[in-house]
C-alpha positions in Angstrom: -32.1 94.0 69.9 -35.2 95.9 69.7 -36.3 94.4 66.4 -36.5 90.7 67.8 -33.3 89.6 66.5 -30.2 89.2 68.5 -26.5 89.0 67.7 -26.7 85.3 67.4 -29.4 85.7 64.5 -27.0 88.0 62.6 -23.8 85.4 63.3 -22.2 84.2 60.0 -20.6 80.8 60.0 -17.4 82.3 58.7 -16.7 85.6 60.4 -16.1 88.6 58.3 -15.6 92.4 58.7 -18.5 94.6 58.2 -18.0 96.3 54.7 -20.5 99.2 55.1 -22.5 100.8 58.0 -25.3 101.8 55.4 -26.9 98.5 55.1 -28.1 96.0 57.8 -26.8 92.3 58.1 -30.2 91.1 56.5 -30.2 93.4 53.8 -26.7 92.3 52.8 -27.7 88.8 52.7 -30.8 89.5 50.6 -28.3 91.5 48.1 -26.0 88.5 48.0 -28.8 86.2 46.9 -30.3 88.7 44.6 -27.0 89.1 42.7 -26.1 85.3 42.7 -25.6 83.3 39.5 -27.8 80.8 40.9 -30.9 83.1 40.9 -30.1 84.4 37.4 -30.2 80.6 36.1 -33.8 80.3 37.4 -34.8 82.6 34.4 -34.2 79.4 32.2 -35.7 76.8 34.3 -39.3 75.3 34.2 -41.7 76.4 36.5 -44.8 74.6 35.0 -44.1 74.8 31.3 -40.7 75.1 30.0 -39.0 78.3 29.4 -39.2 79.4 25.8 -42.4 77.5 25.0 -44.5 80.5 26.1 -44.0 84.1 26.3 -46.3 84.6 29.0 -45.9 81.8 31.5 -43.6 82.3 34.4 -40.1 81.0 35.0 -38.4 79.8 38.4 -37.1 83.2 38.4 -40.2 85.4 37.9 -42.0 83.0 40.3 -39.3 83.6 42.9 -39.4 87.4 42.3 -43.4 87.2 42.9 -42.9 84.9 46.1 -40.5 87.6 47.4 -43.1 90.4 47.0 -45.9 88.4 48.7 -43.6 87.2 51.4 -42.2 90.9 52.2 -45.7 92.3 52.6 -46.6 89.3 54.8 -43.4 89.6 56.7 -44.2 93.4 57.3 -47.6 92.8 58.4 -46.2 90.2 60.9 -43.4 92.0 62.1 -40.7 89.7 60.6 -37.8 91.5 59.2 -38.8 91.9 55.6 -35.0 91.6 54.2 -34.9 88.1 55.9 -38.2 86.9 54.4 -37.6 88.6 50.9 -34.0 86.9 50.8 -35.6 83.3 51.7 -38.4 83.9 49.1 -35.7 84.7 46.6 -33.5 81.6 47.6 -36.4 79.1 47.9 -36.0 77.4 44.6 -32.2 78.0 44.0 -31.7 74.2 44.3 -34.2 73.0 41.7 -32.5 71.3 38.8 -33.4 71.7 35.0 -37.1 70.4 34.2 -38.4 71.4 37.5 -40.1 68.8 39.9 -39.6 66.1 37.1 -35.9 66.8 36.9 -35.8 66.8 40.7 -37.5 63.2 40.8 -35.0 61.7 38.0 -32.0 63.0 40.0 -33.3 61.7 43.3 -33.4 58.2 41.6 -30.1 58.5 40.5 -28.9 59.6 43.9 -30.8 57.0 45.9 -27.8 55.3 47.3 -26.0 58.5 48.3 -28.5 60.2 50.4 -31.1 61.2 47.5 -31.7 64.6 45.7 -34.0 67.4 47.1 -34.4 70.8 45.6 -34.6 72.1 49.2 -31.5 70.5 50.5 -29.7 71.4 47.4 -30.7 75.1 48.1 -28.7 74.9 51.4 -25.9 73.4 49.9 -25.9 76.3 47.2 -26.2 78.9 49.9 -23.4 77.4 52.1 -21.0 75.9 49.8 -21.4 75.8 45.9 -22.5 79.6 45.3 -19.2 81.5 45.0 -18.8 84.5 47.2 -16.9 83.8 50.5 -13.9 81.5 50.9 -12.4 80.9 54.2 -8.6 81.3 53.7 -6.6 78.0 53.4 -3.4 77.0 55.1 -0.4 75.0 54.2 -2.4 72.1 53.5 -4.1 73.4 50.9 -6.6 76.1 49.2 -9.5 77.7 51.2 -12.8 76.4 52.1 -15.7 77.8 50.3 -18.7 78.8 52.5 -21.1 79.8 49.7 -22.8 83.3 50.1 -21.9 83.0 54.0 -25.5 84.4 55.1 -26.4 85.1 58.7 -28.1 82.3 60.8 -31.4 84.1 60.6 -31.5 84.2 56.8 -30.3 80.5 56.5 -32.9 79.3 58.8 -35.6 81.1 57.0 -34.5 79.5 53.7 -34.7 76.1 55.4 -38.2 75.0 54.4 -37.8 71.3 55.9 -35.5 71.4 58.8 -34.5 67.8 59.0 -32.6 64.9 57.0 -34.3 62.6 54.6 -34.4 60.0 57.2 -36.0 62.0 59.9 -38.7 63.4 57.7 -42.1 63.5 59.0 -44.5 61.1 57.5 -46.2 62.3 54.4 -44.7 65.8 54.8 -44.2 66.1 50.8 -47.2 66.0 48.1 -46.7 62.8 46.2 -43.3 60.8 45.7 -40.6 60.6 48.8 -40.1 62.8 51.7 -39.2 66.4 51.5 -36.1 67.1 53.3 -33.7 70.2 53.6 -30.3 68.9 54.3 -27.8 66.0 53.1 -25.7 64.3 55.6 -22.6 65.7 54.2 -24.0 69.3 54.9 -24.8 68.6 58.5 -22.0 70.7 60.1 -23.5 74.1 58.6 -27.1 72.7 59.3 -26.3 72.1 63.0 -24.7 75.6 63.3 -27.6 77.5 61.8 -30.2 75.3 63.7 -28.3 76.2 67.0 -31.0 76.7 69.6 -34.0 75.8 67.3 -36.6 73.3 68.4 -36.5 70.2 66.6 -38.3 69.9 63.3 -39.8 73.3 63.9 -39.5 76.1 61.4 -39.0 79.6 62.3 -41.8 82.0 61.6 -39.7 83.6 58.8 -39.5 80.1 57.0 -43.3 79.8 57.6 -44.0 83.1 55.9 -41.8 82.1 53.0 -43.5 78.9 52.7 -46.9 80.5 52.7 -46.0 83.1 50.2 -44.8 80.2 47.9 -47.8 78.4 48.2 -50.0 81.5 47.6 -48.0 82.6 44.6 -47.8 79.6 42.7 -51.2 78.5 43.2 -52.5 81.5 42.0 -50.1 82.3 39.2 -50.3 78.7 37.9 -54.0 79.4 37.1 -53.4 82.6 35.5 -50.6 80.9 33.2 -53.0 78.1 32.5 -55.7 80.1 31.3 -53.7 82.5 29.1 -51.8 79.5 27.9 -54.7 77.6 26.6 -54.4 74.8 29.0 -57.5 75.8 31.1 -60.7 77.0 30.1 -62.4 78.1 33.5 -65.8 76.9 32.2 -64.9 73.5 32.5 -64.7 73.9 36.4 -68.5 73.8 35.9 -68.3 70.2 34.6 -68.9 67.4 37.1 -66.2 65.4 35.7 -63.4 68.0 35.9 -64.5 69.1 39.2 -64.4 65.6 40.6 -60.8 65.2 39.0 -59.8 68.7 40.8 -61.2 67.6 44.2 -59.7 64.1 44.1 -56.3 65.6 43.3 -56.7 68.3 45.9 -57.4 65.7 48.7 -55.0 63.1 47.5 -51.9 65.2 46.9 -52.1 68.8 48.3 -54.5 68.7 51.3 -54.8 65.1 52.7 -56.6 66.2 56.0 -59.5 67.6 53.9 -62.5 65.7 53.0 -63.8 65.6 49.3 -66.8 67.7 50.5 -64.5 70.4 51.9 -62.4 70.7 48.8 -65.6 70.9 46.6 -66.8 73.6 48.9 -63.6 75.6 48.4 -63.7 75.3 44.7 -67.5 76.5 45.1 -66.4 79.2 47.2 -63.8 80.6 44.8 -66.0 80.3 41.8 -68.8 82.3 43.6 -66.4 85.3 44.5 -67.3 88.3 42.5 -64.0 88.7 40.9 -63.9 85.0 39.4 -63.3 84.6 36.0 -65.6 82.1 34.0 -64.5 82.8 30.5 -61.6 84.2 28.9 -61.2 85.6 25.2 -57.7 86.8 25.2 -58.8 90.6 25.2 -57.0 93.3 26.9 -60.3 93.5 29.1 -60.1 89.8 29.6 -56.5 89.8 30.4 -57.2 92.9 33.2 -60.1 90.7 34.7 -57.7 87.6 35.1 -55.1 89.9 36.7 -57.6 91.3 38.9 -58.5 87.9 39.9 -54.8 86.9 40.8 -54.7 90.2 42.8 -58.0 89.7 44.6 -56.9 85.7 45.6 -53.5 86.9 46.8 -55.1 89.6 49.0 -57.8 87.2 50.1 -55.2 84.5 51.3 -52.8 86.7 52.8 -55.6 88.7 54.8 -57.0 85.6 56.1 -53.5 84.4 57.4 -52.7 87.7 58.8 -55.9 88.0 60.8 -55.9 84.3 62.1 -52.0 84.9 63.3 -52.8 88.2 64.7 -55.8 86.9 66.5 -53.7 84.2 68.2 -50.5 86.3 68.9 -51.6 90.1 69.2 -50.0 92.8 67.7 -46.4 92.8 68.4 -43.3 91.6 66.2 -43.4 88.0 65.5 -39.9 86.7 64.9 -37.9 83.5 64.9 -39.6 81.1 67.2 -42.0 83.3 69.0 -44.9 82.4 66.9 -46.2 80.1 64.1 -48.2 81.5 61.0 -51.7 80.3 61.4 -53.6 79.6 58.0 -57.2 79.2 58.5 -58.6 75.7 57.3 -60.8 77.2 54.7 -57.8 79.2 53.1 -55.7 76.0 52.9 -58.3 74.2 51.3 -58.8 77.1 48.6 -55.0 77.0 48.0 -55.0 73.4 47.5 -57.9 73.2 45.2 -55.9 75.8 42.9 -53.0 73.7 43.0 -54.8 70.7 41.9 -56.6 72.8 39.2 -53.0 73.5 37.7 -52.0 69.9 38.3 -55.1 68.3 36.4 -55.1 70.8 33.6 -51.3 71.5 32.9 -49.1 68.9 34.5 -51.1 65.7 33.8 -52.5 67.3 30.4 -52.1 65.1 27.2 -48.9 65.2 25.7 -47.0 66.0 28.8 -46.0 62.2 29.4 -43.8 62.2 26.0 -42.1 65.7 27.4 -41.3 64.0 30.7 -39.8 61.1 29.0 -37.7 63.0 27.0 -36.6 65.0 30.1 -36.1 61.7 31.9 -33.5 60.7 29.2 -31.6 64.0 29.0 -31.2 63.9 32.9 -30.1 60.4 32.9 -27.9 60.0 30.1 -26.1 63.3 30.9 -25.5 62.1 34.6 -24.2 58.8 33.1 -21.9 60.6 30.6 -20.5 63.0 33.2 -19.6 60.3 35.7 -17.8 58.1 33.1 -15.8 61.2 31.7 -15.1 62.7 35.1 -13.4 66.1 35.6 -12.6 66.7 32.3 -16.2 67.3 31.4 -17.2 69.4 34.4 -16.8 73.2 34.9 -13.6 74.1 36.7 -15.0 74.5 40.2 -17.0 71.1 40.0 -13.8 69.4 38.5 -11.9 70.4 41.4 -14.5 68.9 43.6 -14.4 65.8 41.6 -10.8 65.3 41.7 -10.7 66.0 45.6 -13.7 63.6 46.4 -12.6 60.6 48.4 -14.7 58.1 46.9 -17.4 57.1 44.5 -20.4 58.4 46.6 -18.7 61.8 46.7 -17.9 61.9 43.1 -21.4 61.2 42.1 -22.6 64.1 44.4 -20.3 66.4 42.6 -21.7 65.3 39.2 -25.3 65.8 40.5 -24.4 69.2 41.9 -23.1 70.2 38.2 -26.3 68.8 36.7 -28.4 70.5 39.2 -26.8 73.9 38.3 -27.9 73.6 34.7 -30.8 75.3 32.9 -33.1 73.4 30.8 -31.4 74.6 27.7 -28.0 74.0 28.8 -28.8 70.4 30.1 -30.1 69.9 26.5 -26.9 71.1 25.0 -24.7 69.5 27.3 -26.4 66.1 26.6 -26.3 66.7 22.8 -22.4 67.4 23.2 -21.6 64.4 25.3 -24.2 61.9 24.1 -26.2 61.0 21.1 -28.7 63.4 19.9 -31.9 64.0 21.6 -34.8 62.1 20.1 
């Protein structure tokens, strides 16, 4: 293929006839993700603050749409297929449970004896098993086998941010907590298929573009949300104590290869940019200045990565395993500092501890209630999985699949219906 993608990249796990010649295979993949119920549910799932608590702040859905826009432009500049990267960006958070990363940590504890829980591994499970779109016809032995959205190999690989199991995860590959991984052992069959011919532990360039687009979007937009929401007064970044907290978090969590001086230098570079916002009054002019800041930062980071990658690989199309995205060290440090700023002023802000405690109770008690009640309390698709499960481990995985689909609000409602009222 002249576009850098071959027949193997366009292959689907379950063969299916072409329904239209008007769209390419990768455009069909993107459309399937865009129309999925899993994507719609992200509109009511926590990004940084819970949906409904702030009319301005992003949800997982609006974040994913913004990641897709950044990723599509990066893909176009690097010669990747834009639909492959766009689809991977739309899909990258589909596996996140209610209450964001905090809900993810709680489910990981509950599932510790059955392989854990990881939002990226859950994304692969949704795309290849749980999201209803394609079912392989069954035979005399029983009903057909669901294969999720049945995406092409290239699209599934692009959506796989961490192409390894929990036990094979590289040391220190996740910011805080346990290792990040992209597949549960019960999903190894499709994982082995989509990774056919791929170098061990190496992400395709499309997955790298998706990952960088995610980092850029949330590092920049979380700052915008924090300022507008009143969590962050930009002037505080001139105070020594707050600067030190940001630097420690950047080095300790988001960029452990950086020194504190490098992180401090990155913060100073950002604050010295002509478009940096030092004060915010909520006026239209203030909002416009803040929006210009986000646009300038996205352009700054994308341009730096594009230039560095092109300097290494030249001007031709960069697809699959022919290249790696190159992110300059200073750019990586600046992104880490922005992430750390949001972490210090929002995620670790006063009052968040009680919110997290309530969320933990909701997820824990709801999961316990569903396990004890069994299939009768699950949605029909998950009830069928529960009844077909061969053992307790498989039944627990089914309950976790069900809980992970829920939005913040529906998790609260289910818990209220099945357990005592939330305190």
